[in-house]
C-alpha positions in Angstrom: 53.8 27.6 -3.0 51.6 30.5 -1.8 47.9 30.1 -1.5 45.9 32.4 -3.8 43.3 34.5 -2.0 39.8 34.5 -3.6 37.6 37.5 -3.0 33.8 37.0 -3.4 31.8 40.1 -3.4 28.3 40.4 -1.8 26.9 40.9 -5.3 28.1 37.5 -6.4 26.7 35.9 -3.3 23.3 37.4 -4.0 23.5 36.1 -7.6 24.2 32.5 -6.4 21.5 32.7 -3.8 18.9 33.8 -6.4 20.1 31.0 -8.7 19.6 28.4 -5.9 16.1 29.7 -5.2 15.1 29.5 -8.8 16.6 26.0 -9.2 14.7 24.9 -6.1 11.5 26.3 -7.5 11.9 24.5 -10.8 12.5 21.2 -8.9 9.3 21.8 -6.9 7.3 22.6 -10.0 8.7 19.4 -11.7 7.7 17.3 -8.7 4.2 18.8 -8.6 3.6 18.2 -12.3 5.3 14.9 -12.9 5.3 13.2 -9.5 2.0 14.4 -7.9 1.9 14.1 -4.1 -0.2 11.3 -2.8 -0.7 9.4 -6.1 1.0 6.2 -5.0 -0.8 6.2 -1.7 -4.2 6.9 -3.3 -3.8 4.0 -5.9 -2.8 1.6 -3.1 -5.9 2.4 -1.1 -8.1 2.1 -4.2 -6.6 -1.3 -4.9 -7.3 -2.5 -1.4 -10.8 -1.2 -1.7 -11.3 -3.1 -4.9 -10.2 -6.4 -3.3 -12.3 -5.8 -0.2 -15.4 -5.0 -2.4 -14.9 -8.2 -4.4 -14.7 -10.2 -1.2 -17.9 -8.5 0.1 -19.7 -9.3 -3.2 -18.8 -13.0 -2.8 -19.8 -12.9 0.9 -23.3 -11.5 0.0 -23.7 -14.1 -2.8 -23.3 -16.9 -0.4 -26.4 -15.8 1.6 -29.9 -17.0 0.7 -31.3 -13.5 1.4 -32.1 -11.6 -1.8 -32.5 -8.3 -0.1 -30.2 -5.4 -1.3 -27.2 -4.7 0.9 -26.9 -1.0 1.5 -23.3 -1.1 2.7 -22.3 -2.9 -0.4 -24.0 -0.3 -2.6 -22.3 2.5 -0.7 -18.9 0.8 -1.2 -19.5 0.5 -4.9 -20.5 4.2 -5.2 -17.5 5.4 -3.2 -15.1 3.2 -5.2 -16.5 4.5 -8.5 -16.1 8.1 -7.3 -12.5 7.3 -6.2 -11.6 5.9 -9.6 -13.0 9.1 -11.2 -11.0 11.3 -8.9 -7.8 9.3 -9.8 -8.4 10.1 -13.5 -8.8 13.8 -12.5 -5.5 13.6 -10.5 -7.3 14.7 -7.4 -5.4 12.2 -5.3 -6.3 13.4 -1.8 -10.0 13.2 -2.5 -9.5 9.9 -4.3 -7.8 8.5 -1.2 -10.6 9.7 1.1 -13.3 8.1 -1.1 -11.3 4.8 -1.4 -11.1 4.7 2.4 -14.9 5.2 2.6 -15.3 2.3 0.1 -13.0 0.2 2.2 -14.9 0.9 5.4 -18.3 0.0 3.8 -16.9 -3.2 2.3 -15.3 -4.2 5.6 -18.6 -3.7 7.4 -20.1 -6.3 4.9 -17.3 -8.7 5.6 -17.7 -8.3 9.4 -21.4 -9.0 8.9 -21.2 -12.2 6.8 -17.8 -13.6 7.9 -16.8 -14.8 4.4 -13.8 -16.7 5.6 -16.2 -19.3 7.0 -18.6 -19.3 4.0 -15.8 -19.6 1.5 -14.6 -22.7 3.2 -18.0 -24.2 3.2 -18.0 -27.9 2.4 -21.0 -27.9 0.1 -22.2 -25.0 -2.2 -24.5 -24.3 -5.1 -22.1 -23.8 -8.0 -24.5 -22.3 -10.5 -28.1 -22.9 -11.6 -30.8 -22.1 -14.2 -34.6 -22.0 -13.9 -36.4 -22.9 -10.8 -34.1 -24.2 -8.0 -35.3 -24.2 -4.4 -33.5 -24.9 -1.0 -34.9 -25.9 2.3 -32.5 -25.4 5.2 -32.5 -28.2 7.8 -34.1 -26.0 10.5 -36.7 -24.5 8.2 -40.1 -25.8 6.9 -40.3 -23.9 3.6 -38.3 -24.0 0.4 -36.8 -20.7 -0.8 -35.2 -19.7 -4.0 -31.5 -20.6 -4.4 -28.6 -18.2 -4.9 -25.3 -18.9 -6.6 -22.7 -20.0 -4.0 -25.3 -20.7 -1.4 -23.7 -22.6 1.5 -25.3 -26.0 2.2 -25.2 -27.9 5.5 -26.1 -31.3 6.9 -29.8 -32.0 6.3 -30.4 -29.2 3.8 -32.5 -30.2 0.8 -32.2 -29.0 -2.9 -35.2 -29.2 -5.3 -35.2 -28.5 -9.0 -38.4 -27.6 -10.7 -39.4 -29.0 -14.0 -37.6 -26.0 -15.7 -34.6 -26.0 -13.4 -31.1 -27.5 -13.0 -28.1 -26.8 -10.9 -24.6 -27.9 -10.0 -23.7 -28.8 -6.4 -20.0 -28.7 -5.4 -18.7 -30.8 -2.5 -15.5 -29.3 -1.3 -14.1 -32.7 -0.5 -14.2 -33.8 -4.1 -17.6 -34.5 -5.6 -19.6 -32.6 -8.1 -23.3 -33.1 -8.9 -25.4 -31.9 -11.8 -29.1 -32.0 -10.8 -31.5 -32.3 -13.7 -35.1 -31.0 -13.7 -37.6 -32.4 -11.2 -35.0 -33.8 -8.8 -34.8 -33.7 -5.0 -31.8 -34.5 -2.8 -30.6 -34.0 0.8 -27.1 -33.4 2.0 -26.2 -36.3 4.2 -23.3 -37.4 6.3 -21.0 -40.3 5.6 -18.8 -42.4 7.8 -17.9 -45.1 5.2 -14.3 -45.2 4.2 -13.3 -42.3 6.4 -11.9 -42.0 9.9 -14.1 -39.0 10.7 -17.4 -37.5 9.6 -17.4 -36.3 6.0 -19.9 -34.4 4.0 -19.5 -36.6 0.9 -22.9 -38.2 1.0 -26.4 -37.4 -0.3 -29.8 -38.9 -0.2 -31.8 -38.9 -3.5 -35.6 -38.8 -3.2 -36.2 -38.5 -6.9 -34.9 -37.3 -10.2 -31.7 -37.6 -12.3 -28.1 -36.8 -11.3 -24.8 -36.6 -13.2 -22.1 -37.3 -10.6 -18.3 -36.8 -10.8 -15.7 -37.7 -8.2 -12.6 -36.8 -10.3 -11.4 -34.4 -7.6 -11.8 -37.0 -4.8 -8.6 -38.2 -3.2 -7.4 -41.7 -3.8 -8.8 -44.2 -1.3 -11.8 -42.1 -0.4 -15.5 -42.7 -1.4 -18.7 -40.8 -1.7 -22.1 -42.2 -1.0 -25.5 -41.8 -2.8 -28.4 -43.3 -1.0 -32.1 -43.9 -1.7 -34.8 -45.6 0.3 -33.7 -49.0 -0.8 -30.2 -48.7 -2.3 -26.8 -47.3 -1.2 -24.0 -46.6 -3.8 -20.4 -46.3 -2.7 -18.6 -44.2 -5.4 -14.8 -44.5 -5.8 -12.5 -41.6 -6.8 -12.2 -40.7 -10.5 -15.7 -42.0 -11.3 -18.4 -40.5 -13.5 -21.9 -41.9 -13.4 -25.6 -41.3 -14.1 -28.0 -41.9 -11.2 -31.8 -41.8 -11.5 -34.6 -42.5 -9.0 -38.1 -42.9 -10.4 -40.8 -44.2 -8.1 -39.6 -47.6 -7.0 -36.8 -47.9 -9.5 -33.1 -46.9 -9.1 -31.0 -46.7 -12.3 -27.2 -46.3 -12.2 -24.9 -46.2 -15.2 -21.1 -45.8 -14.9 -19.2 -43.8 -17.6 -15.9 -44.4 -16.0 -14.5 -45.6 -12.6 -16.0 -47.9 -10.1 -19.2 -48.0 -8.0 -20.3 -50.5 -5.4 -24.1 -50.6 -4.9 -26.0 -52.4 -2.2 -29.7 -53.3 -2.4 -31.0 -55.4 0.5 -28.4 -58.2 1.2 -27.0 -58.0 -2.4 -23.9 -56.0 -3.4 -23.1 -55.3 -7.0 -19.8 -53.9 -8.4 -19.9 -51.8 -11.5 -17.1 -50.5 -13.7 -16.8 -48.5 -16.9 -19.8 -48.9 -19.3 -21.7 -51.1 -16.9 -25.1 -50.3 -15.3 -27.9 -51.8 -13.2 -31.6 -51.2 -12.8 -32.9 -52.0 -9.3 -36.5 -52.4 -8.3 -37.6 -52.1 -4.7 -39.4 -55.4 -4.8 -36.7 -57.1 -7.0 -33.3 -56.2 -5.6 -31.5 -59.0 -7.5 -31.1 -57.4 -10.9 -28.1 -58.4 -13.1 -25.3 -56.2 -14.3 -26.0 -54.6 -17.7 -23.3 -54.1 -20.4 -23.9 -50.6 -21.8 -23.0 -49.1 -25.1 -20.1 -46.7 -24.6 -20.8 -43.0 -25.0 -19.9 -41.7 -28.5 -16.6 -39.8 -29.0 -17.4 -36.5 -30.7 -14.9 -35.4 -33.4 -16.4 -32.1 -34.4 -17.0 -29.5 -33.1 -14.2 -29.8 -30.6 -14.8 -28.6 -27.1 -14.8 -24.8 -26.9 -14.6 -24.5 -30.7 -15.5 -21.2 -32.4 -17.3 -20.5 -35.7 -17.6 -17.2 -37.5 -21.1 -16.3 -38.8 -21.6 -15.3 -42.5 -22.8 -12.0 -43.8 -26.4 -13.0 -43.0 -25.3 -13.7 -39.4 -25.6 -17.5 -39.6 -23.0 -20.2 -39.3 -23.0 -23.8 -40.6 -21.8 -26.3 -38.0 -21.2 -30.0 -38.8 -21.6 -32.5 -35.9 -19.5 -35.6 -36.3 -18.6 -38.5 -34.1 -16.9 -41.9 -34.2 -19.1 -45.0 -34.6 -19.7 -47.1 -31.5 -19.6 -50.9 -31.9 -23.0 -52.4 -31.3 -24.8 -49.1 -31.8 -27.0 -48.6 -34.9 -28.4 -45.1 -34.0 -27.6 -42.1 -32.0 -29.4 -39.3 -30.0 -28.1 -35.8 -30.6 -29.1 -32.9 -28.4 -28.1 -29.2 -29.0 -29.1 -26.4 -26.7 -28.3 -22.7 -25.9 -28.1 -23.4 -22.1 -25.5 -25.6 -20.3 -28.1 -27.9 -18.8 -29.9 -28.7 -22.1 -33.2 -27.6 -20.6 -34.5 -26.3 -24.0 -33.2 -27.9 -27.2 -32.7 -26.0 -30.4 -32.1 -29.2 -32.3 -32.7 -32.9 -31.5 -32.1 -36.0 -33.6 -33.2 -39.2 -32.0 -32.6 -42.6 -33.5 -30.3 -41.0 -36.1 -28.6 -43.7 -38.1 -25.4 -41.9 -39.2 -22.4 -40.1 -37.6 -22.9 -36.7 -39.2 -25.5 -34.0 -38.7 -25.3 -30.6 -40.4 -26.9 -27.4 -39.0 -26.6 -24.6 -41.5 -28.4 -21.7 -39.7 -27.0 -21.3 -36.2 -27.2 -17.7 -34.9 -24.4 -16.1 -32.8 -24.1 -17.3 -29.2 -22.9 -20.2 -27.1 -24.1 -23.7 -27.7 -24.0 -27.0 -25.8 -24.4 -30.5 -27.1 -24.5 -34.2 -26.1 -24.6 -37.6 -27.7 -26.0 -41.0 -26.6 -25.6 -44.3 -28.3 -28.7 -46.3 -29.2 -29.5 -49.8 -30.3 -32.7 -51.3 -31.8 -31.9 -54.5 -29.8 -32.8 -52.7 -26.6 -29.2 -52.3 -25.3 -28.9 -49.1 -23.3 -26.3 -46.5 -24.1 -24.2 -44.1 -21.9 -24.5 -40.4 -22.5 -21.5 -38.4 -23.4 -20.3 -35.4 -21.4 -21.8 -32.0 -22.4 -19.6 -30.1 -24.8 -19.5 -26.4 -25.7 -18.9 -24.2 -28.8 -19.5 -20.6 -29.9 -20.8 -18.9 -33.0 -19.5 -15.3 -33.2 -21.1 -12.5 -35.2 -19.9 -11.6 -38.7 -17.7 -8.5 -38.9 -19.7 -7.6 -42.0 -22.8 -7.0 -40.0 -21.2 -4.8 -37.4 -20.9 -1.0 -37.5 -17.1 -1.1 -37.8 -15.3 1.0 -40.4 -12.7 -1.7 -41.2 -12.6 -5.5 -40.7 -10.9 -6.0 -37.3 -8.9 -9.2 -37.0 -6.6 -8.1 -34.2 -7.2 -9.6 -30.8 -7.7 -7.1 -27.9 -4.9 -6.2 -25.6 -5.1 -8.2 -22.4 -2.8 -8.0 -19.4 -3.2 -9.7 -16.0 -1.6 -7.4 -13.5 -2.3 -9.2 -10.3 -3.7 -12.5 -9.0 -4.4 -12.7 -5.3 -5.3 -15.9 -3.3 -7.2 -15.5 -0.1 -8.3 -18.9 1.2 -10.5 -20.3 -1.6 -11.1 -16.8 -3.0 -9.0 -15.9 -6.1 -9.1 -12.2 -7.2 -7.9 -11.5 -10.8 -7.0 -7.9 -11.8 -5.9 -6.7 -15.2 -6.3 -4.3 -18.1 -7.9 -4.7 -21.5 -9.5 -2.5 -24.2 -12.2 -0.3 -22.8 -15.2 -1.8 -24.7 -14.1 -5.4 -24.4 -15.9 -8.2 -22.6 -13.8 -10.0 -20.0 -14.7 -13.4 -18.6 -12.8 -15.1 -15.7 -13.6 -18.8 -15.6 -16.7 -18.1 -17.8 -17.9 -15.4 -15.3 -18.4 -11.9 -16.5 -15.9 -9.4 -15.0 -16.4 -5.7 -14.3 -14.5 -3.6 -16.8 -14.0 0.2 -16.3 -15.2 1.6 -19.6 -12.9 4.6 -19.2 -9.6 2.8 -18.4 -10.1 -0.8 -19.4 -9.1 -1.9 -15.8 -11.0 -5.0 -14.6 -11.3 -7.0 -11.4 -13.1 -10.3 -10.6 -13.3 -12.7 -7.7 -14.0 -16.4 -8.2 -13.9 -19.3 -5.7 -12.1 -22.6 -6.0 -13.7 -25.8 -4.8 -10.8 -27.0 -2.6 -7.1 -27.5 -2.3 -5.0 -28.0 -5.3 -3.5 -26.4 -8.4 -6.0 -24.8 -10.8 -5.8 -23.0 -14.2 -8.0 -20.0 -14.3 -9.0 -18.8 -17.8 -9.0 -15.1 -18.4 -10.6 -14.2 -21.8 -11.1 -10.8 -23.4 -13.4 -10.4 -26.4 -13.7 -7.2 -28.5 -16.7 -6.0 -30.5 -15.4 -7.8 -33.6 -15.4 -11.1 -31.8 -11.6 -11.4 -31.5 -10.3 -13.0 -28.4 -7.2 -12.9 -26.2 -6.6 -15.6 -23.7 -4.3 -15.4 -20.6 -4.5 -18.6 -18.4 -3.4 -18.2 -14.8 -2.2 -21.0 -12.5 -3.1 -20.7 -8.8 -2.4 -23.0 -5.9 -5.0 -23.3 -3.0 -3.3 -24.5 0.2 -5.9 -23.9 2.9 
């Protein structure tokens, strides 16, 4: 079989060359329009800058200095500009601004060394009103900051309008009530090495929990004339008033020593010890009431007049013939919006509660003089009526909420996601920053220690609808 000879003229070659050039041009135009150069790189740098900025914010919060941090402000401005340039598809400029934000944030991290502060053994969790701290090497008290790191010998004082939570990394949590003064101490009892699981109480009232304390370990609460050894999984109330120490156990076990006498207390038991009379007997306490309504974190919708009716109910406690109900707008119950003392029933109705978050607590009472244990503080929310909002239609749809990334760095957890642009996002009840143009949000929160935690991510729109995306994280360091 003979091969057939194909003749290609120069004109045809030119036609194919022109076609190839046109096709190449179309490909380049497509890539320029639909796959812009540098977009991926710019977004990656912006994301790294967001994470670094969140770490820098946390690092600054751990310091007792209230002065503004210029590097932090510059980082925030540069990151905001970078995000705007991303929207405008100017990716080269966005990448440059994000790198500037990253450099400023890194300078803050280098200054404060957050990897040490985030691993601090004792911190101020949150507070309200007047809370003061005196560092061990200082002579004056200064205003406290959230996440302030505490060390051996530091003192915390709450004013008559203040309260705070103190978190011990090794497993103890303290709620300091108004007019209290404590000192961070060092404990050797029940441990092979030094442990910051001890405090000295000069005066005031404390709610103490060791539910995060490892089995076999103990915490210590001391006064001038008593020393209480608190076992794991214990909740108690501790008060020092002049020459009297009062200790009530809600659950768990406490061993308290006064002079040569040692007293063991378990659930619903207490003791009142006087400096000059250390031999007091153990008291049988009335158990704390068990609330049935509202349930913890319950939600109520306000009516057209923007009020909600809430019924408080609880189970009767054997031996109690009255109860003390406290309702407040703050988590420490510093200011009460409603109080019923020596109330004989198990139901109280409040018909005119305005929108907001409320906190409440119950205590059993007895006319025979028998003392009662307070319940834990519970929370519920009243949301605004959709009829009073400037909304064209009643909106019952929850907002969109997506958690795109959860990063764990030591005890720092950074949550990133996307929601509706005008929604309010809270991460573990802390307000997150939401970009009102894109709905992107990012927030950093700290965990108290090792273990597995569930982080709540909640988005709430203008109509009061909520979306909830819990995230499980494991802290290994």
